[in-house]
Phi, psi and omega in degrees: 000337182282342182279129177268098187293320184297308178299320177306308180302317183292315183271349183056031172215149182300121181243140170265152175294137178257126179247141174279129181294141177272120181264106183271004183255038178241136184229144164254114176264128189240107182255112177246113180274356186290151175288158190297333177275001175091350183251125178072195185264150175304136182297343179247040188295329180295322178294320182293322175296317179297318181297322179295320174299314182295311180305308181304319178297313182298315182295315181290321178298330180271011174094013180272155177266128187231138169237151186235137168239133174236137185285009175291133172267138178277187182292340176265001178085020179263154176281144180286126181218122170263118179295161186298130174202172183233169171086181186297331177299317181288322176303310180304314175301317180300313180294325175299311183296316182292327181286343182270347180296137176214166177297337179281348182287164176263135185235140175281141180293157184296324182291333172265334185284325182297310179299321178304309183299316180298328180285320191269329191301160175299128188290333180270356184274137175284139183271129171240109185262123171245109184200167175295141173290141180274000000 
């Protein structure tokens, strides 16, 4: 089973199959600050932000790579997204983004945010959703 017959025929020498290692330590953290009824911010948005910081710190300290999506819209109408990285620098970026969130910001509703994240996120990363229970 380990012999790659196609490559062997092509190179005229015995070739074994090469497998790309599966990296199980990639995570997409999804922070949705919308209220469960879809209007305005969740009444416990500060706790959701704290939970996101705690989860991100734990994942990074255990050697994981983390990307973060927040349903806040920037001035150009784009969702806040930190691409997948690892280490203390990524944790610093996450904490800086989380500390900049406020009630005066504009936020995308959950019904649009969830499909957006699913479409854009790293496909090999495990999704961790931090949001209000519906």
